[in-house]
C-alpha angles and dihedrals in degrees: 000000000000108000092236091056089066089074091059116110130036121351117184122215095220120222114229116233117216131198121241090265089053097256122134115274099213094172091057089043089056092048092050093046090050089054088053092052092046088049092061103260109151097199131043112208112194126181098028130133089279088050092059088236092162088069095050128090117235089253091055092047090054092051092051092048091050089050091051090049091050093051093044091055092176093308092100137013123251118224105184124205109236109154135128139153094258109081095206091050092046089054092051090048093051089052091048095054090045089054090049089060104262117155096215142004127241107205121188122217110263111271136209095012090069100213121203119250092263090054089052091054092051095043096052090041089057092046091051092051092051097043099057087194126083112293123208116199115222116213113191107148091175087071104026099040090225125092118213096223120223094252089053092050089051089050089051090049088069095054114104112248096022103114104177149319135262102217119206101151091117091231118118088186088061092046092051091049090055093045092048092052107032121116120243113285098021106126126220115202127187115241092186121070093204094055100042098098096053089044089056090049087056091052105269120155104230146292146290098210141202097184091054087076086071103027109025097159096046092046096045090047091052091051094045091050091049092049089051091051096248095134097160093063093036088053091055091054092045092056090044090056097035099097091044090051088053095043087056089066098040081109134014111307126274095029099082097036093055090056089046090055090052091048094056092050102273133120120324113269103250124157139195116228137294083041116074136183119289126258125264091252089058091048091054092047091051092049090053093046094047089048090052092055091046094246096118125045105236088219093056115107109237109210 
């Protein structure tokens, strides 16, 4: 199997549990990651947006990546988030997660400084040269304010070491353009739970998911069915999960999904400022969505 193909399927952007005093809860993290592997997720993705990586020190990020690697134990790949808007710092972060045992790097487009497309190419080329393991570019213009245009993604696809892109632009037209022009072996992964099934229908290779934190088996089954071309059954699971996918973004990610994870028996939903717990309306919406998927007994009292 081509090494890049091992990142096809379902990746889960792992939430990061914290203790009451705000410290990392690595034991809870390991239990949660184990549930993801047992639920059929092929790739663990620590230190992403959903993992609140921007509030972690580099030392904490390395601890989290090492924990994910220990849990994966060869049963799943580890694609570690290691991106920032300072190219030199992003290069160091990529080297650090490689040294922590990650199989690949997920590097977000530089945010706030709004680089031109040529700057994006040079930035990611430098990160790939430093990483020396596969690098996946993360395009999420809703957070970074800069869209990696399809022609730029296709230029990056020719850069040695850049293995694929996590696409969260929200544009199926953009995704289709990348898929139509990509070279063999360049992976396109959905970064948006709601758009995953149509992206798979266009030929995408998988998903890096938020909802899998709550529903790993249902999500991984949906993706696997889509990759196998069984869209009738995949569609059933997509519609079953749809309201939960939406509820997870009723407030800023990962605020709702951390509560959802707690409600299904996972780690307590604790946040680092500036994030705070969700509203009661969001809690009620999550409960209804989890019940609809069959993940929460409707008779269970939700504290």
